[in-house]
C-alpha positions as CSV (number, residue, x, y, z in Angstrom):
1,M,3.7,-8.4,-26.2
2,K,4.4,-6.1,-23.2
3,N,7.9,-4.6,-23.0
4,K,8.8,-4.7,-19.3
5,V,7.6,-6.0,-15.9
6,I,7.2,-3.2,-13.4
7,Y,6.4,-3.8,-9.7
8,F,5.1,-1.1,-7.4
9,D,5.0,-1.0,-3.6
10,I,1.7,0.2,-2.2
11,D,2.2,2.2,0.9
12,R,4.0,5.6,0.5
13,T,4.4,4.7,-3.2
14,L,1.0,4.5,-4.7
15,I,-1.1,5.4,-1.4
16,D,-0.2,8.2,1.0
17,S,-0.5,6.2,4.1
18,V,-0.7,9.3,6.4
19,K,-3.6,10.6,4.5
20,L,-5.3,7.2,4.3
21,R,-5.1,6.9,8.1
22,E,-6.5,10.4,8.5
23,L,-9.3,9.8,6.2
24,T,-10.3,6.3,7.6
25,R,-10.1,7.3,11.2
26,G,-11.8,10.5,10.7
27,G,-14.5,9.0,8.6
28,M,-15.1,6.2,11.0
29,C,-15.5,8.5,13.9
30,R,-17.9,10.8,12.0
31,E,-20.0,7.9,10.7
32,L,-20.3,6.0,14.0
33,N,-20.2,9.1,16.3
34,L,-17.0,8.1,18.0
35,D,-14.6,10.4,20.0
36,R,-11.7,10.9,17.7
37,E,-9.2,11.4,20.4
38,N,-10.4,8.1,22.1
39,V,-10.1,6.2,18.9
40,N,-6.6,7.7,18.3
41,N,-5.6,6.6,21.7
42,I,-7.0,3.0,21.2
43,I,-5.1,2.8,17.9
44,D,-1.9,4.2,19.2
45,D,-2.1,1.6,22.2
46,Y,-2.6,-1.2,19.7
47,I,0.4,-0.1,17.6
48,K,2.6,0.1,20.6
49,T,2.0,-3.6,21.0
50,L,3.4,-4.5,17.6
51,N,6.9,-5.7,17.1
52,H,7.3,-4.3,13.6
53,K,5.1,-2.0,11.5
54,N,4.2,-4.8,9.1
55,D,2.6,-6.6,12.0
56,F,-0.2,-4.1,11.8
57,C,-3.5,-5.9,11.0
58,R,-6.6,-3.9,10.2
59,E,-8.9,-6.6,11.5
60,D,-7.1,-6.7,14.8
61,M,-7.3,-2.9,15.1
62,L,-11.0,-2.9,14.4
63,E,-11.7,-5.7,16.8
64,I,-9.9,-3.8,19.5
65,I,-11.8,-0.6,18.8
66,S,-15.1,-2.7,18.8
67,Q,-14.2,-4.1,22.2
68,K,-13.3,-0.6,23.6
69,T,-16.2,1.4,22.1
70,G,-19.1,-1.2,22.0
71,K,-19.6,-0.6,18.3
72,S,-19.9,-3.6,16.1
73,Y,-16.9,-4.9,14.1
74,D,-19.0,-5.0,10.9
75,D,-20.1,-1.4,11.3
76,L,-16.5,-0.3,12.0
77,K,-15.1,-2.2,9.0
78,S,-17.8,-0.7,6.7
79,A,-17.1,2.8,7.9
80,H,-13.3,2.2,7.6
81,D,-13.3,0.7,4.1
82,R,-15.0,3.4,2.1
83,S,-13.7,3.6,-1.4
84,E,-13.5,7.4,-1.3
85,Y,-10.9,7.4,1.4
86,Y,-8.6,5.0,-0.6
87,V,-9.1,7.0,-3.8
88,G,-8.6,10.2,-1.9
89,S,-5.3,9.0,-0.4
90,M,-3.7,8.1,-3.7
91,F,-0.8,10.4,-4.8
92,D,-2.0,12.6,-7.6
93,D,0.5,11.0,-10.2
94,V,-0.6,7.4,-9.7
95,M,-3.6,6.9,-12.0
96,P,-2.0,8.7,-15.0
97,T,1.2,6.8,-14.5
98,L,-0.5,3.4,-14.2
99,E,-2.7,4.2,-17.1
100,K,0.4,5.2,-19.4
101,L,2.7,2.3,-18.2
102,S,0.0,-0.4,-18.5
103,K,-0.3,0.2,-22.2
104,D,3.1,-1.3,-23.0
105,N,4.2,-3.0,-19.8
106,L,3.0,-5.7,-17.3
107,L,2.5,-4.0,-13.9
108,G,2.8,-5.8,-10.7
109,I,2.8,-5.3,-6.9
110,Y,5.6,-6.1,-4.6
111,S,4.3,-5.1,-1.1
112,E,4.6,-6.1,2.6
113,G,1.7,-6.6,4.9
114,F,-1.3,-8.7,5.4
115,L,-2.7,-9.9,2.0
116,D,-6.4,-9.0,2.6
117,Y,-5.7,-5.4,3.5
118,Q,-3.2,-4.8,0.8
119,M,-5.5,-6.3,-1.9
120,D,-8.4,-4.1,-0.4
121,K,-6.2,-1.0,-0.8
122,L,-5.8,-1.9,-4.6
123,V,-9.5,-2.7,-5.1
124,L,-10.9,0.2,-3.0
125,S,-8.5,2.7,-4.7
126,G,-9.5,1.6,-8.2
127,T,-5.9,0.7,-9.1
128,Y,-6.4,-3.2,-9.1
129,K,-7.4,-3.2,-12.7
130,Y,-3.9,-2.1,-13.8
131,F,-2.1,-5.0,-12.3
132,D,-1.4,-8.4,-13.8
133,K,-3.1,-10.9,-11.3
134,D,0.0,-13.2,-11.6
135,K,2.3,-10.3,-10.8
136,I,1.0,-9.5,-7.4
137,I,3.5,-10.4,-4.6
138,I,2.3,-9.6,-1.1
139,S,4.1,-10.9,1.9
140,R,4.5,-10.2,5.5
141,K,8.2,-10.0,4.9
142,K,9.1,-9.0,1.4
143,L,12.9,-9.0,1.7
144,S,13.2,-12.7,0.6
145,S,15.2,-14.1,-2.3
146,E,12.4,-16.6,-2.9
147,L,9.9,-13.7,-3.6
148,V,12.5,-11.7,-5.6
149,D,13.2,-14.9,-7.8
150,K,9.4,-15.0,-8.6
151,M,9.7,-11.6,-10.4
152,G,12.2,-12.6,-13.0
153,E,13.7,-9.7,-14.9
154,A,11.8,-6.7,-13.7
155,I,11.8,-3.0,-12.5
156,V,10.8,-2.3,-8.8
157,I,9.6,1.0,-7.6
158,D,9.6,1.4,-3.9
159,D,9.8,4.2,-1.4
160,N,11.9,2.2,1.2
161,L,15.7,2.6,0.7
162,E,16.3,-0.7,2.6
163,V,14.2,-2.5,0.0
164,I,16.0,-0.7,-2.8
165,E,19.6,-1.6,-1.4
166,Y,18.5,-5.3,-0.9
167,L,17.2,-5.6,-4.5
168,Q,20.5,-4.4,-5.8
169,N,21.9,-7.8,-4.9
170,F,19.8,-9.2,-7.7
171,P,21.1,-8.5,-11.2
172,R,17.8,-9.1,-12.9
173,I,16.1,-6.5,-10.8
174,T,16.3,-2.7,-11.6
175,S,15.3,-1.0,-8.4
176,I,14.1,2.6,-8.4
177,W,13.8,4.6,-5.2
178,L,10.8,6.7,-5.1
179,N,11.6,9.4,-2.5
180,R,8.3,11.1,-2.0
181,P,9.4,13.4,0.9
182,D,12.1,14.8,-1.3
183,G,9.5,15.5,-4.0
184,D,10.1,12.5,-6.3
185,S,7.0,11.8,-8.5
186,L,6.2,8.7,-10.7
187,N,5.9,11.1,-13.6
188,K,9.7,11.9,-13.2
189,L,10.4,8.1,-12.9
190,I,8.7,7.2,-16.2
191,N,11.7,8.8,-18.0
192,E,14.0,6.4,-16.1
193,I,11.8,3.4,-17.2
194,N,11.5,4.3,-20.9
């Protein structure tokens, strides 16, 4: 029997979102011979139309790039969703930590965003195999008591202090803030979990 249930956020916890953005945009432009500055401007204009960062939809972004550049949506998606970009954007401590923790614990995902893209991040990065399929919670708005209740007694590791503070309202949840900009690593947090 597994000891604990541990949920991870995806963006800025497992995957360096800034690095992923650079790798996917750069790769897409190289592969399809697109002007990087033009693509950045198209994406920046798309992002300005969003009400909230979790309204970002990869499919919408690619469709707009397709319309503005004349490149096919399928070619853009194929160039964007290269596994090496997702593997290359993972923080260095992720794979060893997931390998170690998955031996004695059930691992899950507690993430915000569009389900398809968040799941693709797990699959393309090679991390999906570490997570219990029944412990994957991905929602457009994750600050919901209904979603937290689904977790039962659990540990949640997240980079967002607002999420950590929200989870402190639930006695069955132990929330751990992973402050990557200040040098926090998953390796350090393993000690808090064990």
